[in-house]
Each structure stands twice: as structure tokens, then as C-alpha cells.
N, C-alpha and C positions, 0 to 999 in steps of 0.2 A: 658375390656374397650369398650364402645359403639362407633360404627362408623357411626351411623345414621346421615345423613345430611338432615336438613329440610330447605326448601326455601319457603318463603311466601312473595308474592309481591302484592301490591295494587296500582292501578292507577285510576285516575279520570280526568275529563276535561270538557271543553265546546267546542262545535262545532257549528259554525255559517256559513251559506253560503247564497248567494243570486243569484238566476237565473235572468239574465238580457238579454233580447233579443231586447231591444229598438232600436238597430242599425241594425236589420235584414232588408233586402230589402222587405220581405213580411210584410203585415199589420196584426198584431195580435190584438185581442180585449184586451188582457192584456199582459204587457211586463215585469213585475217584480214580483218575489215571493221569500220570504225569509223563512229560517228554522233555529230555534235555538234549540240545543240539549244539554242535560247534560248526562254524562255517567260515569260509575264506573266499574272497572274490578279487579278481584282478582285471583291470581294464587298460587297453592300449589303443592309442589313437595317433596316427601320423599321416598327414596329408590325405591320401585317398584310401587308406587302410585302417580298419578298426577291428578290434578283437576283444573278447571277454572270456573268462574262465571262472567257474564256480565249483566248489566242492562243499559237501555238507555231510555230517555224520549225526544221525539221530539215535539216541538211546531211549527207546520206548519201553515203559514199564511192562507192557503186555507182550511186546514182540521183539525186544532186545535191540541190538545195534544194527542199523541199516545205513549204508553209505551210498550217496548219489552224487552226480556230477553233471555239469552243463558246459558246452563250448559253443561260441558264436563267432562268426567272421563276416565282415562286410568289406566290399571293394567297390569304390566309385570308379566305374570303367570309363565314363565320360562325364561331362558337366551335368547331364540330365539322367544318366542311367547308373543305378547301383545294384550290385549283385550281393546276395546274402545267403548264408548257410548256418545251420545250427544243428546240434545233436545233444542228447542228454538222457539221463535216467531219472526216474521218480519213484517215490514210495508213498503209499497212502494207507494209513491204518484205519480199520473199521471204526465208525463212531459208536457211542454208547447205545444209540437207538438201533444201529445195525446189529449189535451184539446182544443187548440185554432188554430191549423194549418188551415189557410184560405182555403176555398174550391177552388180546382183547378181541371180542367178537361184536360185529355191527351188522345185523341182518338188514338187507339180504346180501351185503357185500362179502360176508365171510369173516374169518378170523385173521388177525395180524399179530406178528410178534417178531422179536429178534432171533438171531441165529448165532449161538455161542461158538459154533465150529467154523465161522468165517476165517479166511486167511487174508492177510493184507495184500493190496494191489502192488505190483511192481511193473514198471513200464520203461520202454526205451522208445525214443522218438527222434526223427530226423526231418528237417525241413530245408527246402531250397526256395529262394525267392528272387524276383527281379522287380525293382522299383523304378518308375519313370516319372519325372517332374516336367510336364509340358505346359504350353500356354493354355491349352483347352482343358486339361485335367491332370490330376495326380493319380497314377495308376500303380497298383501292386498286384503281382501274380505270385502265388505260393503253392508249391507242391509239398505234401507232408505225408508221413507214414508213422503210425504209432502201434507198437505191439505191447499188449497188456496181459500179464499173467495174473490169474485170480481176480479178474474184474468183478467188482461188486455191483449186482443189479437187484432191484427190488421188484417183487411181485407182492403176494400176500406176506411173504417172508423174504429176506435177502438171501442171495446165494452167490457163489463164485462161478464165473465163466472161466474155465481153466486156461484157455488161450483165445484171446480176442485180438482183432486187428482193425484199425481204422485208417484207410487210405483216403486222401482227398486232395482237392484242388480248390483254391479260393481266389476270387478276383475282387479286389476292392478299388473303388474309384471315387475321388472327391472332385467335384466340378461345380461350376456356377452357370446359371441361366438367368440373365437379367439381375433381378434383386434377390434371387433364391439360391441358397447353397444346398448342394446335394451330397449325400454319402450313400453309395450303392454297394452292397456286398452280395456276391453270388457264390454259393458253395455247392460243390458236388462231393458227397461222401460215400464211401463204401464200408460201412461198419458191419463186421461179420464175426461170427464164431468160427475160428480157424478149423476146428475139428469137424463141425457139421456143415459149414458153408452157409448157414442161415444168417439172415440179417439180425443184428443185435436188437433186443427188445426196446421199444419206444424211441428209436433213433431213426430219423429221416435221412434219406439219401439226397434230397434236394431242399435247399434253404435259400430264401431271398429276403434281404433286409434293405429297406430304402427309407432314408430320413431326409426330409426337406425342411429347411429353416429359412425364415424371413426375419431380418433385423431392421428395426426402425430406431428412432432416437432414444426412446425409453420403453420399448416393448419388443417382444420376440414371439414369433409364432412357429410351431413345429407340427409337421404332419409325418407320421411314421407308418410304415407298412411292413408286415411280417408274413411270409409264406413258409409253411412247413409241409413237406411232402408226406405221403402215406408212411405209416409206421406199423409195427406189429406189437400186440400186447403179449404174445406168447413166444417162447423160444423156438417153436416149430413153424412159426410164420403162418398160422392158420386163422388167427383172429386179427383182422386188419383194422387199424385206426385210420380213418379217412384224412386226406389232406385238408388243410384249412388256411384261410387268410384272415388277418386281423389288421384293422386300421385304427390308429389313435390320433387325436387332435388335442393340442395344448397351446396355451397362450400365457406369457409371463409379462407382467407390468412392473418395471423398476421404479418404485415410488421414490426412493432415495438410494444412495450408495449402499445403505445397510438393509433396507426393507424391499422385499420382492413379493408380489402377489401372483399366484399361479392358479389357473383353472385348467382342468384336463377332462376330456371325455375318452374313456377307454372302450374299445370295441364299438365304435360308433354305428356300425351296421348290424349290431346285435347278432353276430355270427354264432351259430350253434356248432360247437366243436368239442372234441374229446381228446384229452391229454393222456389219460390212462383209464384202465378198467380193473375190476377185481373179479377173480374167479371164485364162485361159490362152490365149494367142494361137495355140498349136499345135492344140488340140482344140476351141477355141471354147466351153469350159465355164467356169462360175463355181464357185469353190471358197471356202467360208466360212472365215474365220479363227476360231480357237478363242476362246471367251469364258469368263469366270470362272463356274464352278459354285458350289455351296455351299462357303464358305470360312470358316475360323475364325482369329481374331486375338486375341492378348493383348498389351497394351502397358503400360508403366509410364512415367509422365512426372514428372520432378522439376524444379522451378523453384528456382533459387538466389535 
């Protein structure tokens, strides 16, 4: 007797939205923009094989019709090992701020404003992965490549990078040590301008994320760590932004099934770090934007 179970699902729909900033206190040249999209999705699952396919057509008021697609495939090679692959395209229209943010000046940081000549981003991506579920840990290794035309990057004003490429490898592991649950993510990226070969602005090559959780009967503790490698503020890679590490600590107390109290300390070691800088065109100097020092938060969440 055959025990094969086949599941095939199809979905489709219409997605419409309108961006409206007419009530903004700032004066924009244009205040409304709408987008109408049609999409269809199909999912297939049979024993060790799964697949999905998506297509979407966006009719953007500003940029016309743009069609995108995505394909994904998974194969469970053994009881513990699964291989995955995916490919697709994407379209991203510039936001209102990207296009029309009114020019404003903030000494000594310089002046900021939108760029009406921006083009939308169009990208193609491919990813291959292998997943393993073992007694000691769940592990996933992924290799990916993304090619982006007209990538939008911000400095004092936004601009397009004609041809950008991001290649990378990501290792994710979920494991337990005693009473502590861990999620560890290691990333190596090569984000570059394909024409100049330079590293893309404000994008690190090395990223580490580590979250440790402890669960008790009615409370939970979390310790999280983030490392970002060095980045560059400028497209010529002359102004370096130093690497940094941040540590957050949080605790949640579940008073009832509906009420949760949470306390969090962000950047507990009061790390001094820089996410971005601004170039003052008058004196030619870079000025760093302020970042969050050690901060304390207390929240209450009630679900009805």
C-alpha cells in the first residue's frame, strides 16, 4: 500500500496600497503614490521533496509595470539532512523621502534632501543551503549571491549604485547548554560596487549575532551580542567606520497568560560606536551621528 502524501496548494490575490504624506509638516513636491499588484503562488510537498513558485506584477504610479518571480526547492536527502535552493528577482521603488525629502541643513552635518532622479532597484538573487538536525545542534549553512541594479544608498542625499553585488556565506546554529538555549549566526559578506570594486557604503563584511535565553516557570532572561565589522562611509573607501560590539540584557516576567512585564538594558557596556557620518561640503570634514549609549527600558504588554 502506498503511503505517499502529496500536498499541492495554489494561492492568488490583489495587493493595493497608497503612500500618502499629505499631512506631513514638511513640504513635499508630491504627496501621494499608489501601487497595484497581482500575485500568484503555488506550493508542492511530497515526502522528501518540497517546492514553491511565486510570480508578481506591480503597476507603480511612478515607475509603471514591473514583474518579479521566485522559485524554491527543498530535498530531504536523509533523516537529518536537507538541501535547499532558491532563485528570484525583486523590484524596489524609491520611497517619498528618497525622492522628495525637502532640502534641510543641520550645521555642522551639512544639508540633506531627496533625489528626484533616482531609479528603482532591480535585483536577482540565488541561494543554496544545507540544513542538519542533530542531537547536539540544528545547523544551517547557506551560500548566496545577489546582483542589484541601481541600488539606492544614502549619504547626504540618496544616489544609485549602477551595479552592486553581494556575495556571502551564513552559518546558523541552534543548540542548548544545560538550561540555556543559544542561537548563533556567523556571516561573511562581500558587498561591492561591481564597476569600481569598492566595498559598498556602510556595509560590513563580518557580522556575528549570538542570543542566549533562559526559561523558568514564569520568567525568561535573554542576553544578546552583536558584532559588526569595519565599514566605510564613502564610496571610495577612504573614511572608515570602526568595528563595534553591542551587548543587551533583558528579562521578562509572565504575570498572567495575558500580562507580561519586561525590563531591558541596551548597550550595557556603554560602547561608543558609529553607524554613519555626514560630509560637510563646506569644510570637507565628516561628522558622526549620535548613537545610543547605555539605555534602560521597562514595558508592560497586555493581550486581550
